[in-house]
DRENTIVEX-57718 format. One record per residue (C-alpha): residue number from 1; residue in three letters; x, y, z. Coordinates in pm, whole numbers, padded with zeros to 5 digits. Each point is the difference from the previous one (the first is absolute). Layout:
+-----+-----+--------+--------+--------+
!   k !   r !      x !      y !      z !
+-----+-----+--------+--------+--------+
! NUM ! ALA !      X !      Y !      Z !
...
+-----+-----+--------+--------+--------+
This chain:
+-----+-----+--------+--------+--------+
!   k !   r !      x !      y !      z !
+-----+-----+--------+--------+--------+
!   1 ! MET !  00887 !  04787 ! -02181 !
!   2 ! LYS !  00003 ! -00131 ! -00359 !
!   3 ! GLN ! -00315 ! -00219 ! -00068 !
!   4 ! ARG !  00147 ! -00357 ! -00065 !
!   5 ! ASP ! -00069 ! -00169 ! -00334 !
!   6 ! LEU ! -00236 ! -00326 !  00085 !
!   7 ! SER ! -00054 ! -00107 ! -00325 !
!   8 ! ASP !  00223 ! -00299 !  00036 !
!   9 ! LEU ! -00149 ! -00102 !  00345 !
!  10 ! ARG ! -00363 !  00024 ! -00109 !
!  11 ! ARG ! -00053 ! -00230 ! -00315 !
!  12 ! PRO ! -00315 ! -00057 ! -00196 !
!  13 ! ALA ! -00115 ! -00383 !  00050 !
!  14 ! LYS ! -00279 ! -00241 ! -00054 !
!  15 ! ILE ! -00107 ! -00241 !  00256 !
!  16 ! GLU !  00038 ! -00365 ! -00177 !
!  17 ! ARG ! -00098 ! -00239 !  00266 !
!  18 ! VAL ! -00034 ! -00008 !  00363 !
!  19 ! PHE !  00130 ! -00311 !  00203 !
!  20 ! ARG ! -00105 ! -00045 !  00353 !
!  21 ! GLY !  00097 ! -00364 !  00160 !
!  22 ! LYS !  00299 ! -00227 !  00084 !
!  23 ! GLU !  00304 !  00056 ! -00224 !
!  24 ! ASP !  00216 ! -00293 ! -00107 !
!  25 ! HIS !  00164 ! -00005 !  00342 !
!  26 ! GLY ! -00324 ! -00022 !  00195 !
!  27 ! ILE !  00010 !  00355 !  00088 !
!  28 ! GLU ! -00336 !  00206 !  00018 !
!  29 ! THR !  00049 !  00322 ! -00211 !
!  30 ! VAL ! -00175 !  00246 ! -00230 !
!  31 ! THR !  00178 !  00103 ! -00322 !
!  32 ! ILE ! -00144 !  00235 ! -00245 !
!  33 ! HIS !  00146 ! -00044 ! -00356 !
!  34 ! LEU !  00055 !  00315 ! -00184 !
!  35 ! GLU !  00114 !  00094 ! -00370 !
!  36 ! GLY !  00100 !  00320 ! -00138 !
!  37 ! PRO !  00157 !  00129 ! -00316 !
!  38 ! GLY !  00275 ! -00265 ! -00059 !
!  39 ! TRP !  00006 ! -00149 !  00368 !
!  40 ! GLY ! -00172 ! -00211 !  00235 !
!  41 ! GLN !  00041 ! -00044 !  00381 !
!  42 ! GLY ! -00180 ! -00137 !  00306 !
!  43 ! PHE ! -00135 !  00213 !  00276 !
!  44 ! GLY ! -00064 ! -00094 !  00371 !
!  45 ! CYS !  00179 ! -00340 !  00038 !
!  46 ! LEU ! -00023 !  00013 !  00353 !
!  47 ! CYS !  00000 ! -00303 !  00261 !
!  48 ! MET ! -00340 !  00031 !  00153 !
!  49 ! THR ! -00072 ! -00163 !  00338 !
!  50 ! ASP ! -00323 ! -00171 ! -00139 !
!  51 ! GLU ! -00270 !  00008 ! -00266 !
!  52 ! ALA ! -00204 !  00255 !  00216 !
!  53 ! GLU !  00290 !  00244 ! -00016 !
!  54 ! SER !  00070 ! -00058 ! -00382 !
!  55 ! ARG ! -00382 !  00071 ! -00036 !
!  56 ! LEU !  00026 !  00311 !  00200 !
!  57 ! PHE !  00310 !  00126 ! -00211 !
!  58 ! LEU ! -00197 ! -00030 ! -00319 !
!  59 ! GLN ! -00325 !  00149 !  00159 !
!  60 ! GLU !  00218 !  00310 !  00104 !
!  61 ! MET !  00162 !  00015 ! -00353 !
!  62 ! CYS ! -00345 ! -00046 ! -00169 !
!  63 ! ALA ! -00114 !  00305 !  00211 !
!  64 ! ALA !  00249 !  00227 ! -00173 !
!  65 ! PHE ! -00162 ! -00085 ! -00343 !
!  66 ! ASP ! -00367 !  00020 !  00162 !
!  67 ! LEU ! -00078 ! -00338 ! -00072 !
!  68 ! ALA ! -00090 ! -00310 !  00241 !
!  69 ! ASP !  00082 ! -00288 ! -00209 !
!  70 ! PRO !  00378 ! -00078 ! -00059 !
!  71 ! GLU ! -00073 ! -00163 ! -00346 !
!  72 ! ARG ! -00144 !  00336 ! -00149 !
!  73 ! LEU !  00372 !  00147 !  00052 !
!  74 ! VAL !  00103 ! -00196 ! -00331 !
!  75 ! GLY !  00018 !  00193 ! -00276 !
!  76 ! LEU !  00023 !  00358 !  00181 !
!  77 ! GLU !  00256 !  00262 ! -00067 !
!  78 ! CYS !  00184 !  00151 !  00280 !
!  79 ! HIS !  00370 !  00134 !  00089 !
!  80 ! ALA !  00254 ! -00201 !  00151 !
!  81 ! LEU !  00174 !  00184 !  00275 !
!  82 ! TYR !  00366 ! -00036 !  00060 !
!  83 ! SER !  00253 !  00130 !  00261 !
!  84 ! THR !  00283 ! -00046 ! -00232 !
!  85 ! PRO !  00010 ! -00076 ! -00370 !
!  86 ! TYR ! -00024 ! -00344 ! -00116 !
!  87 ! GLY ! -00029 ! -00129 !  00382 !
!  88 ! THR ! -00285 ! -00175 !  00135 !
!  89 ! ILE ! -00370 !  00148 ! -00027 !
!  90 ! ASP ! -00078 !  00178 !  00313 !
!  91 ! GLY ! -00367 !  00088 ! -00065 !
!  92 ! LEU ! -00290 !  00029 ! -00252 !
!  93 ! GLU ! -00174 !  00329 ! -00102 !
!  94 ! ALA ! -00350 ! -00038 ! -00113 !
!  95 ! PRO ! -00138 !  00231 ! -00308 !
!  96 ! SER ! -00158 !  00225 !  00280 !
!  97 ! GLY !  00321 !  00044 !  00162 !
!  98 ! LYS ! -00066 ! -00204 !  00321 !
!  99 ! ARG !  00329 ! -00204 !  00088 !
! 100 ! PHE !  00041 ! -00341 !  00157 !
! 101 ! THR !  00351 ! -00043 !  00129 !
! 102 ! ILE !  00185 ! -00279 !  00183 !
! 103 ! ARG !  00134 !  00255 !  00268 !
! 104 ! GLY ! -00346 !  00120 !  00063 !
! 105 ! TRP ! -00121 ! -00376 !  00041 !
! 106 ! ARG !  00308 ! -00051 !  00243 !
! 107 ! LYS ! -00110 !  00338 !  00187 !
! 108 ! ARG ! -00344 ! -00101 !  00034 !
! 109 ! HIS !  00053 ! -00353 !  00092 !
! 110 ! TYR !  00375 ! -00037 !  00127 !
! 111 ! PRO !  00082 !  00363 !  00123 !
! 112 ! ASP !  00328 ! -00123 !  00162 !
! 113 ! HIS !  00104 ! -00143 ! -00356 !
! 114 ! ALA ! -00052 !  00271 ! -00230 !
! 115 ! PRO !  00316 !  00169 ! -00106 !
! 116 ! THR !  00021 !  00279 ! -00243 !
! 117 ! PRO !  00173 ! -00066 ! -00330 !
! 118 ! THR !  00303 !  00151 !  00090 !
! 119 ! GLU !  00024 ! -00200 !  00331 !
! 120 ! GLU ! -00067 ! -00301 ! -00175 !
! 121 ! LYS !  00279 !  00087 ! -00271 !
! 122 ! ARG !  00228 !  00101 !  00298 !
! 123 ! GLU ! -00036 ! -00318 !  00170 !
! 124 ! SER !  00079 ! -00215 ! -00348 !
! 125 ! LEU !  00297 !  00227 ! -00040 !
! 126 ! LEU !  00131 ! -00058 !  00342 !
! 127 ! ASN ! -00076 ! -00397 ! -00033 !
! 128 ! THR !  00188 !  00010 ! -00319 !
! 129 ! ILE !  00310 !  00176 !  00154 !
! 130 ! ALA ! -00002 ! -00238 !  00291 !
! 131 ! TRP ! -00028 ! -00288 ! -00247 !
! 132 ! ALA !  00294 !  00148 ! -00199 !
! 133 ! GLU !  00230 !  00061 !  00311 !
! 134 ! ARG ! -00062 ! -00374 !  00102 !
! 135 ! ARG !  00094 ! -00102 ! -00336 !
! 136 ! ALA !  00316 !  00212 ! -00013 !
! 137 ! ALA !  00106 ! -00140 !  00344 !
! 138 ! GLN ! -00064 ! -00348 ! -00124 !
! 139 ! ALA !  00213 !  00079 ! -00336 !
! 140 ! ARG !  00282 !  00156 !  00213 !
! 141 ! ALA ! -00013 ! -00336 !  00229 !
! 142 ! ASP !  00010 ! -00211 ! -00340 !
! 143 ! LEU !  00298 !  00201 ! -00146 !
! 144 ! ALA !  00190 ! -00032 !  00340 !
! 145 ! ALA ! -00039 ! -00364 !  00019 !
! 146 ! LEU !  00054 ! -00068 ! -00377 !
! 147 ! PRO !  00231 ! -00273 ! -00046 !
! 148 ! GLU !  00198 ! -00039 ! -00319 !
! 149 ! LEU ! -00212 ! -00193 ! -00253 !
! 150 ! ILE !  00090 ! -00248 ! -00242 !
! 151 ! ASP !  00114 !  00146 ! -00362 !
! 152 ! TRP ! -00038 ! -00296 ! -00210 !
! 153 ! GLU !  00245 !  00166 ! -00246 !
! 154 ! GLU !  00279 ! -00028 !  00238 !
! 155 ! GLN ! -00067 ! -00358 !  00100 !
! 156 ! PRO !  00221 ! -00289 ! -00132 !
+-----+-----+--------+--------+--------+
């Protein structure tokens, strides 16, 4: 089997800031803001059940960097890990090679809701197809019921 080039899926980054708390809609979340050469993106951004869960998320992420304090993450170099180029960040890789991924978090805490990236993409595509089929059916119904519209160029 040919070795896959992962260079576009494993991008060097620097942790710029760490946010844990309620975002502007009042939802508890954790977001790690990353910057890389010519780009910036957030990692995490999950809806947490409460403050305790968001602290646990950060604690487990810090463990990948051999740290206890999330504030010490700021300024650290890492790699942002992607399943698809230019998609959402799936995980972070510390300089040591340890990884923290969203799927790993889900497997540990929500094992019944930890789809693989392929399963997530498949579900997304099926949802897109279902949406497009509903839109096509509505467009056909609209076309069949289309009355003659007023053409103001032809009106007296």
